[in-house]
N, C-alpha and C positions, 0 to 999 in steps of 0.2 A: 581453754575450751576443753571439755571432756565429752566424749561420745562413746556409745557402746552399752552393752548389758553386763552388769557385774558378774553374771554367771558364765559368760561366753568370752568376750574380749573387750578390753578397755583401751581407748586411745586418748591421748592428751596432747594439746598444742599450747606452747607458751612462746610469746614473742616479746622481746624487749628492744626498743630502739631509742637512741638519744640523738636529738637534733644538733646540739652544739655543746661543746665541753671546753672550758677554759679555766685555768687556775692562775689567778692574778695576785701578786704581792702588793697590797694596797699601801704598805709602808714605803715602797719605793716611789720616786717621782715618775711622772708620766713619760719622760724621755729616757729614763734609765733602762738599760738592757735587762736588768734583773727584775723588772716589773712583770713581764709575761713568763711565768714559770712553765706552763704547759698549755698547748692548744691542740685540738684535733680538727683536721680538715674534713669537710663533708665528702662522702664517697658517692652518694646518689640522692635523688629525691624520692621520698616516700609519701604518697598521698599529697604531692605538691610541695612538701616541706623538705629542706635538706636534712640529711641524716649522716652522722659521723660514726655511729656504732650500731650494729645490729646483732642480735642473738636470737636464733631460732632453736627451740628445744622441743622435741617430740618424744613421747613414750608410747609403747605398745605392749600389752600383756595379753597373751592367749591363755584362756582358762578352759576352753572346750573346743574341740575340732569342728563341731557342727556350726554351720553358718545360717543364721536366721535373718530375715528382712530387718534392716536397720542397723545391722552390725557394720563395723568399720573394717575395711580391708587393710592389710599391711601396706599396700601401695600408698595409702593416704599419709603415712608418717615417714616414708623413706626419703623424702626430700625436704629436710628442715629449712632450707634456704627459701622456701615458699612462705614461711611464717604461718600465720593463722589461715591463709587461703587454702592450705592443705586439707583442712577439714571439709571443704566444699567438694572434694572429689567424688565422682560417681561411686556408689557403694559396690557396684559390680565390676569396677575396673581392676583387673588382676595386676599383680606385681610383674613387670616385664623382666625378661632375663637380664637386661642391662642394669635394671635397678638392683636385682639380686646379686649380680656380679660385683657391684660396688660394695657389698658387704664383705667380700673376700671370704676368709675361712668361716665367718659367722653365718653364711647363707644356709649351712646345714642345721643351724639351731632355730630357725624361724618357726618351726612347728613344735618346739618343745613346750609342754604345758607349764604354766605358771612362771615362765621366764619373763622378766621385765627387761625390755629392750629400750635403750635410750639413744636417740639420734640428735646430734648437736651440730650447728653451723654458726660460726661467728665471723664477723667482718668488721674491721676497724679502719678508719681513714688514716691518712698520714699524720703522725704524731710529731710535734716539735716540742722539745723539752730542754730545760737547762737545770743544772744543779747549782743552787745558790745556798751555800753552807748555813748562813743564819736562818734562812727560811726552813731548810730541812731540819735543823736542830729544834726549831719551834714546833714543827709538825710532829716530830718524834716525841717531844715533851707532851703534847696533847694526846697522842696515841697511847703512850705509856700510862698517862693519867687515866685515860678511858679504860684501859685494860685493868688497872688496879681497882677502879670503881666497880668492875664486873665481878670481882671476887667476893 
């Protein structure tokens, strides 16, 4: 989602979530321990569905200090863990001192013109993985073949 005016300030929100992730070796029998190469446990429910991976990425670029109606405040992008819901914040809600404190030494740069600020939050559920050499060699073969085809 993108909001703002190109001449004043632009804010963007990106959210990526994955419900379930498993890597299964179909060459192994169902009872062999080498069958389940990797799995990720869900961490929470999102819109009623389990989620094992979440990535929230927000960007903010200030191009002019003047604030017009419809502009997005900095406070709308400072909490990337909200995901796309961050764009629904009130346009007149200021960035609180606690929000700015979380920026650390960067809080002095929030009013710099043209600076692109990126805010990222990622959360991953418990990962269970095993290394099975024949499967790894086969995956590396396909990855190398794919990289060679890109040249």
